[in-house]
N, C-alpha and C positions, 0 to 999 in steps of 0.2 A: 473353381473359375467354370463359368459358361463355356459349356461347348457346343455350338452350332453344327449345321450342316447342310448341303444341297444334294441331292437326291434324285439324282435326272434317270429316263429311261432311253441307255444309247441304241435311238431307232432312228435318228436323224440328225443333222447340227442342231442347234439349240437357237429359235427365236426370239424375236427379240423380249418379246413377252417374259418367255426363259430365262431370257437375261436379265431382265429385270425383277423378276422374282430372286436370280443365286445373289445380284448385288446388294437386296434390302438381308439374306439372310445373311450373307458376310457380313454387311453393318452389323445388320441386331448384335454379334455376333464380339467383331471387332473393337466398335462402342464399347463393349464390357470388360475387352480386354482380353475378348477367350479364346476358343481356340474352335478353328471352323475344318470340319471334312467334308472328303467329298465319297458317295456311293452312288456307286453303277447300281439302278435297279432292274435289271441284265433277265427278269423271269418270263421275260417275250423272245422268245428259244426263235423261234421266224426273225423276227424283226430288226434285234437285235444283234451285235456287229464290231469287233475289236476295232475296224474301223469307226465305226461311226464313232464309238467308247473317245478312238483318236482326237477327232476331229471338234470334241466336244468339250474338252477339255483342254483343246488349243484356244476354242475358241472364248473358255471363263480368264486362263491370259493372259490376252488378249486386249481382254478392259481393264482387266487391271488386280483380277481376283487370284490369290494365293492361298492353298490348303495346308492342315498339320498332317505330318503322316501320309499314309499308302493310301492311295485307290480301293475303294471295296468293293468287289463282287459282291452281289446277289447270288448269282450260279455257282460261286464260293461254297458256298451257307448253309445248303440245305440238310445236315445235320442238324445245327443248330434249328430249324423249322420244328426237327421232328421230333428231337428233345421235350419242344414246347408242346406238339401237338401229344406227344403219349405220354405226359405231365397230366394237362385237358382229357385226356379220354381216362387215363386211370381216375379219376375224379369223377367221372360219370357224364361230361360236360361234353362229349363231342356225340354224332349218328351220321349213319349213312346217309344220304340224300342221292335218288335215282331219277326226279325230277331231268325234263331235259330244259333247255332253254325258253321253250317254245309254249310249255305248260306254269315253267315261271311269270314269263310274259302273259298265259291269258290271265292265272290266276291272279296277278298282282292288276291287271286292267277288269277285272270282276266288282261285281256290288261284293262293295261291302260290309261286313257286322257294326259297324258303328265302332269298334273300340283301333280292329287291324289297320295300320295308313296305308296309304296308297304309297305302291310300291318297296312295299315290305315284304319279302320273304315269310308266306302265311302256315308255315309249319307244319306242310304237307307230307311230309317225311318223317317227322316227328315220332307220331308215335304208329310207325306200322307196327305192324304183327313180327314175331321169325318167321311167318310162312309166308306172308306178305314180299320179307326183303330175300328164299328164296327162291322166290316169284320172279323178282326183279333178276336177278342175278342166272337164273338159267334164260331169260329174256335177253341178256347180256348188258346190259346196262350197266356195264362201270359206277358204282356211285361218287363222288365229291362227297365231304366228309362235311359240318359243317357246326357249329357249338352250339349246345343245347342255352343259352342266353338264359340270364337267372334275375333282366328287368328289361321291361319294356320301353324305359328310356331314360334320359340320364342328363343332366346339367354341368357343362366344363365351364371355367372359364378363362375367354381368351384373352393376352391382353391387348389386341385393338376393335374385339366385338361385343366385348364383357360378355356374359351370361349366351351358350349353343346349348338351348333344348333339340336334341331330335331321341327319335326312334333307335334303340337295340335290338334287333333283330338273330336270325340264325347266318349271321356271313358263315359263307364258305373261308372253312380253313384250308383245304387240299381238293386242287381239282379234281376231277375225273380223270385226267390224264395223269395225276401225279405230281403236279406243281404245285407247289407250295402259292396257296393268294396274297393278295397284296395286304390284307387287311393285318393278318397276321404275319407279315416278312415285314412289314415295316414298324411293329413293334419290337418283333423281338431283333431285328438290327440297332435298336434308336441305343431298346435295352441295351442289350452290348457290346454299344459303340460307349455310353456315357453319354449317349444325346439328351442333353437336357432343355435345348433350347428349339422346338420346330419350328420355321418359319418356311410358309408354303404362303400358295396362291390360297382365295378363297371361295375357289371351287368342292374343295376341300375340306371345309370348315365342315358340312356335316354326316359327313365319316368319323370324325374327333371323339364324337362318344361311343360309334362302339369302338371304336381303340384304344377306351379307354377303359370300358368293362372289359376288354382281352386286358389292359397292363393290371387291374385289381385284377383279374382271375388267378393269373399267372405271379401275384406276389410282387409287381414292380412295383418302382415310383413312377406315375406319371410325369413326361416336359415341363415345362411349360409353353403355350401357344400362341401364335401367332396370325393369321391368316389376312395374309396382302391383296386388296384387290390385283385385280387381272385389270391386262392389257388386252382394249380391243381391235376389231376391225374398221374399220370404217363404215361399214353394214351397220356396227353393238353385236354380232356377235364375239365371240370370243376368240382372239388370235390364231392363225393357223397358218403354217408353210405354203398353204395351198392360193394366202394370199398377195401373191407378191414376192417383191425383195424384203422379207424380213429374215434373213439369216443374213450374220458376219460376210460369206462369200459370193453371196449377191448384193449385199447394199455397195462392198471393194468392185462389184462390176461398176456400178453406178457412181461410183467417186466418191464415196461417201467410206470412211476410217472409223476402224474399232474409236479411237477417239472422240471421235465426232460421234459416235453409239453412246458413247460413255458420257458425252457431256447431255445429251437427249434427254436419253432415263433422269439422272441428276436435275434439271430443268426440270422434269413431267413432278420429280421430288420435293421441289422447291428445296435444290439445294445449290445448286448454282444460277446464273443468271443467261441470259440467253445466249452470247456471244462470249464466256465466261470459256476459258480451258482449264479443263481440270483435272486430277487422277483420281484412280479409287482412293490411296489414299488417304489427297488432301479432304474427302467425303465422308472418313472415320470420327475427325473431330465434330463436325459439323451435325454429325446423324444425331437425332431421338428420334421413337418411336410417338410418340407425341404429333411429331412433324406429319408422320404420311397420311399422305390423300385417305380421307373416307369412300373415293369414288374411282372408278376404270379410269382407267386413263385409255381415251382414244389414240392409238397410232395413223395420224395422217400421211 
């Protein structure tokens, strides 16, 4: 049986773009008779809060989305991430990285050798000697931990986009403040929860080959991926909370109910007529992956 999920970061209320992606993830799973889980990706200790989590869960419920089992939080799962890091380290697949963000930016923007793609970590710390590492430690530079990737590029199959080919570089596994990095945590969590269908925004498509490589190195089964088009602001950029009334509470102040928001999203997906009242459950039988629009939706 299919198991899908929605995994927001509890750093504020969900906006319409988040809700539309959640609706699609829910429809993918429920239309196959599958389970649907919610996980809070709360590794950002500064911005994440239980108050935001409560608000986000209320937002999902307000548009008629339900989920199975308890909500899982990444902040409760550090032992799982460290176990995965230990496994990779034992296999010789990690190394400490002392680069600052500025150094990484400068390296990424410098002229390349024609082999390393722009924006990909060039492996600056991959071949440091023991003496160089000691010198960095003595200078007070706490290291991040990076994956020693075994491939340069990887192709994965996406249910909507087809083949996605992208560079696989030495991604960070643990930040220099000790917090597990997103690419590791999302792989470990999805595998541990039995997630076999990942539906998310297409802004994350390029990171999928990196995550697929981590699945392979950890001996885990890859899920099916489906990257859906984003919601854009009238300016053409990705919708964000700064773009005016885009959350349910803000829209409610303008007289737009959660039911109205659901209807508008359903219309944007070709699942309802403009003035047709619908519930989320009404959409399950109407939905098919082939109906998902190929282009972004501009929210006016």
